[in-house]
N, C-alpha and C positions, 0 to 999 in steps of 0.2 A: 350546648351542654355545659352546665355549671354544677359545681359541687362545693361543699363547705371545706374550708381549709382544715386539715388535720392538725391538732395541737402538737407542738414539739415535745418529745420526751427527752428531758435532760438527763445527764449522767451525773450521779453523786458518788463521792468517795465515802469511805467509812467514817470520816469526820463530818460528813454532811455538806462538804464543799461542792460547788458546781464546777464541772469541767467546761472550759472555754478553749476553743481551738483557734490558734493563730499561727502565722508563718514568719518566724524571725529572720529568715535568710533573705539576702538581697536578690533582686531579680523580679519576681512576681509575688504579690501578696496572695493571701487566700480569700478572706472576706473582702479585702479592699480591691480585689480585681473585678468586683461586680459592678463597676461604674456604669456599664451599659444596661444593667438590669436593676438599678436602684429602686425602680417602682415596685419591685417585688420584695418587700421587707421580710415577708415570711420565709422566703428562700434564703436570704442573707442571714437571718437569725438561725435558721436550721443549719447553715454552714458552720456556725460557731458553737452551737449547743447540741445538735442531734446526737442521741446516745449511740446510734448505729455507727456514726462517723467516729465518735470517741472510742468505741470498742475497736474499730478498724485501726485507728492510730495506735492504741495501746498494743494491739497485736503486732504492730510493725515498729515498736520501739527499738531504737538503735539500728534500724534498717531503713534505707531510703524508700520512699513510696513513689512508684512509677506513676506519672501523670496519666498514662494510658492503661492503668490497672483495670481489668474487667470487674473485679470486686468493688473498687472505688466507684466506677461508673454505674454499677448496678444500684449501689446505695444512693448515689446522686440522682439517678432517674426516679427512684422511689420517692425521694424527698421532693423532687420537682413536681411529680404528679400529685403529691399530698399538699403542696403549697400553692399550686395554681388553681384559680377558681374557674378558668376557662382555658381551652387549648391555646388561645392567643397569649396567655400569661406564662407559658412555659419558659423557664429561664436557662435551662441547661444548654440549649443551642448557642447561646451567646456567652457562656461561661468558660474561662480558660483555667484548666486544672493544674497549671505549672506550679502553683504555690503549694501543692500537696506534698512535694518532696521534703519540705522542712516543717511539716505540721508538728506543732508542739501543744501540749496541754498545760494550761494555767488553771490553778484551783482557786476559786473565789468564794467567799462567804455568800450565801443566798442574800439577795437584796443589795449587793454591792453595785453602785453606779460606776460604770467604766466606759471607756471608749477604746477602740483599736486604732492606734495611730500608725500611719504608714509613711515611710520615707524611702524612696528608691526601691520600693517593693518589700522592704523589711518592715514587718509589723511588730508593734509592741503594745502591751496593754497598760493603760493608765487609768487608775481609779480616780474618782472625784477627789479623794484626800491627797492624791499625788499632784494634782494640777494646781498651778499657782494663781488661783482665783483671788480677786481682791473684793473687799466688802466696802460698800458705800456707806 
């Protein structure tokens, strides 16, 4: 059984900026903890952009998010089903949700090239303009 991957619905603020989720606390990253499931880029992209997750994080601002939250897992299961093209591509069984406790929203202009850098589980967002590229 295969199906088409559902496009990610991003969350935009009133200024038109895109919400990007990341976990700045040390321990376990959020999108960077997906090392075991790197082959499912759609799942990883949904972890940082999905509007359902962003709303969940906004609802839990200034409150820690429990990694075993039933609401969080329901959203992740929906994302997993939407991003897998076959049952063999389900990512959630190999995904550790410990990074959820520090989830933070960064607001980026649409079209901004960025990467999520991880060190010791602490994630940070670096835009192309912030990186020290050299020009030949």
